N, C-alpha and C positions, 0 to 999 in steps of 0.2 A: 450046145455049149456046155463045157465041163470046167474049163479052167478060168481063172480070173487073173488079170494083169493090172497092177496098180502103177500108174506113172507117178514118180516121186518128185515133187517140187521141193527145192532146197535153195538156200542162199549160202554159197561157199561152205557147204557141208552141213548146215543147220536145216533140218528138215521141217517143212511146214506142217502144222498140226493137221490140216485137212488130208495130207498124204498118209499120216499115221492112222487117221480114221478110215481111210480107203483100204489100207492093208488089213485092218481088223475086220472091217465089214467083208472084205474079200474072203477071209478065212471062213466066215459064216456061210457065204454063198457057195464057196468051193466044196465045203463039207456036204452041203445039201445036193450039189451037182455031181459029186464024186470026182472032183478034179483037184488041181494044185493051184497054189497061190504064187505068182511071180511078181517081183517088183523090178521096175526099170528106173535107174537113176543115171543121169548123164551130166556132163559139164564139170567145171572146176570145183573140187571139193566132193566129187562123187564118192570117192573112197571113204571119206569121213562119214557121209550120209549112210553109206552101206553098213558101217559099224553100228550106227543107231538102229538100223532096221533089223539087226540080229536079235534085238530085244522083243521083236514083234513076230506074229505067226506067219512068217513067209517061208515057203519051201526053197525058192531060189531067188537070189538077188543079182540081177544082171547089171553090171557096172560098165559104163562107157566114159572114157576120158575125152570124148569129142566135145569141144567147147563152142561149136557153132550154135549160135542163139536159135532156138526152136528146131532148126533143121537137124541138128545132131540128136535131139531128143526123139524127133519123129522117126529118124532112121533106126535108132535103137529100138524103139517101140515096135516098129514094123518087123524088124529081124526076130524079135522075141515072139511076137504073135504068130508069124508064119512057121516058126519052129514048133510052137505049141499046137498048131493045127486048128484050134478053135478056142475062142476066149471072149469073155466080156471084159472090156478095158475100162478101168475106173480112173477118172481124173478129177481134180477139184473143180468146182464151179467157180473158177477164178479166171482172171484174164489170161494167164499163161496156160492153165488147164484147158480152157475152152479152145484156145489157139492150137495147142498140141493135139487135142482130141479131135477137132474138126479136120485138121490136116491128115491125121491118121485115117479118119473115116473116109476121106476123099480117096486116099491111096488104095485102100482095100475095098472100097465100094460097100460100106456098111451104114447102118443107121446110127444116129447119135441123138441122145436125149439130154437136156440140160435141167439144172435145178432139181435133181432127183432126191427125194426124201425117204424113199423106201423101195423095196423090191418084192416081187412075188416069184415063186419058183414052181408053180403048179403046171407041170407039163412043159412049159417053156419059161425062159427068164423074161420078166417084164419090169419096167421102171414105173414108179409111182411119182407123179409130179403135180403140184398145185399150179393152176392157171388162173388168169383173170384176177390177179391179186388175191388168190387163195379162195375165191368163190367157187371154183370148180376143181375137182381132183381127177386127173386123168391117169389111166394105166395103159402103157404102151409096150407091147411085146416085141422082142427082137426076132428077126427072121434071117437065117443064114449062119455062117460060121463065126462071124464077129459082130460085136456091137460096142458102142461107147456110151458110158453114162458119166455125166459131169455131176458129182454129188454136192449137195449144199453143205458148206462148212458147218460144224457144230451139231449136225443132226445124228450122225453115227458116233458111237463111243470109240475112243482109241485106248486099247488095253495092251499092256506089256505082257505077252505070253509068248515065250520063245518058240520059234519054229525050227526047221532044219537049218535055215540060215546059210545055205550053200551059195558061195559067191562065184559068179560066172563073169569073166571079163570079156567084153565084146570089142571087136576090132573097130577102129575109128575110120570113118569115111573121110578121105583127104580132100574131097572136092571143096571148092570155095563156097562160102555161104552168101547168098544175095542180101542178107540182113546183117548189119553190124550195130553194136550197141555203142553209141558215142558217149553217153553219160547216164548215170543213174541218180535220180532225184528222190530223196525221202523227206517227208514232211517232218518238221520239228515237232517234238512233244507227241509223237505217235509211236512210242516204243512197242506197243502192242496194239494191233489193229482190232477194231470192234468185231470183225468177222472171225478173229482167232481167239478172242477172250471168252473165258467161261463165266465172267461176271462183267456186265456193262452198266455203267451209271450214265444215263442220258439226261440232258437238260433241254428245256424248251423255252417258249416265250416268257414264261413265268420267272426265268432267271433275271430278266431285266437288262442284261447287258453281257459283255464278254468276260468280265472279271471272274464271275462264279465258276466258269468252266476251267479256269487255270488255278483256282483256289479250292473252294469247298468241294466241288464235284471231283476234281483230280485227287484231292486228299482222300476222299472216300474210295475212289477207284483204286488208288495205290494201296490203301489199307486192305482191300480184298485181293490185290494182285490182278486187277482187271483193267479195263479201258474206259475212256470217256467217249460217250456218244452224244448225238444231238438230233433234234427234230429239224425239219426243213425250215421252219420259221426262224430258228436260231441261226442256221447256215445262211439263209437269205438275207438275214440282218447283218451278216459279216462278223458275227460273234465268234465263229469257230470255222475251220476249213471244211470243205465239202467231204473230205475223206472220212470224217467222223459221222456223217449223216446216216441215220437209220430210217428206212422207209421205202416206199414205192419207187422214188427217184434217187435212192441212196443205197445203202447196204442192206441185204436181207441176212439177219443173224438168228442164231439159235443157242444163246448162252444158257447156262444152268440157272443163272439169276440175272434178271433184268430190273433195274431200278429206274423208273421214269420220274423225273423231278421237274415239276412245273410244266408238264406236257399235258394238253388237253385230251389227246388220244384220237385224233382224226383218223379216218379209215386209211389214208395214205401212209400214216405212221404205223398203224396196226399191222398192215401188210408186211412190214419189214421185221417185226419182232413177235408176231403172234405165236410162233412155235417155241418161244422161250419156255424153259421148264417151269420157272416160277417168276411171276411178274408182280412187282411191288411198286405202287404209285404213291408219290408224295405230292399232294396238291391242296391248296387252300379251298378249292371248290369241291364240295362233296358230291355235286351233280355233274362233274366233268365226265365226258364220254368214256374216258379210260377206266372209270369205276366199273363199267359193265363187263370188262374182261380181265381186270387185274385180280390176282389171287388175294392181294391185300391192299387196301387203300388207307393210307395215313393222311388225315385231314389236319392241316396246320401250316405253320410258317416254315417253309423249306430252310430258311436261313438259320433257324434254330435247330430244326430236327436233324439236318444232314451233319453238322459238326458233332452233335451229340452222338449220332450213330457211328460216326467215324471213330470217336474215342472208345465206344463200346466194342467195336471190331478190333481195334488195336489192343485193348485190354484183354480181350478173349484170346487173341493170338499169343500175347505175352504169357498168359497163364498156362497155355498149352505148349510153350516153346521148350 
């Protein structure tokens, strides 16, 4: 393998952060392997997404106007991969990314690894992945001309470093798609998903009810430009939708800053956020399990600490505006 192909997820031309992380990491891998970085973007708004990609280290941006759900993207990916001759294909470890990646792998008969957090390039390309809730780290090498890696969001950095940015338009396949999208449903108050945010403010059982999630926690998340998360206990209690849940049965995230408010820190929650760059816990219990792995533990009343912290963040931003 020499080349790297990144499948670009976007919504009407707005590129998902994990795809920008994929092309940036793709540049690092391609430089080590002596190959090129290709990006594949398909569907409505693909041309707008391609303009965004010009700011990133991509050699060729392959654009397909084929709007067939999933099928059009897989066709485009297969066309580019076969033209490249050999390549590692990077997709996001998301519902769409895994769907596209697994279908592509089935077509070209190659291996696929999910929830990839690192790569090695000694002799052959291998994917590094945590298993069993992070208790075991596995390294799996690819064999053959192609391989697929579904990368965990927020693990790799996305950096604007212009590449060649050559745009190549792909012919669309006119065949009918067996899949149609009848409706798109978005949760209210989820402008930025926890898996996309660089700062996540999560609440747990210690919040006592649903109101703090839409008031003090959201205020702090908004001040940082981040998202509101939650523990399973808070979700099971019906205080906040499941889409916000961080943990073994929710989202696995790797933000720059993770604030756990009123969360005890059970292993199931730890699994979902342990790779956060900095972990700050706010808890009235100095002996809560989360104290064992938090970078900073603030002991006290969250209902006094969080609003005060929100004001400090707002003041600091205003001072540097």
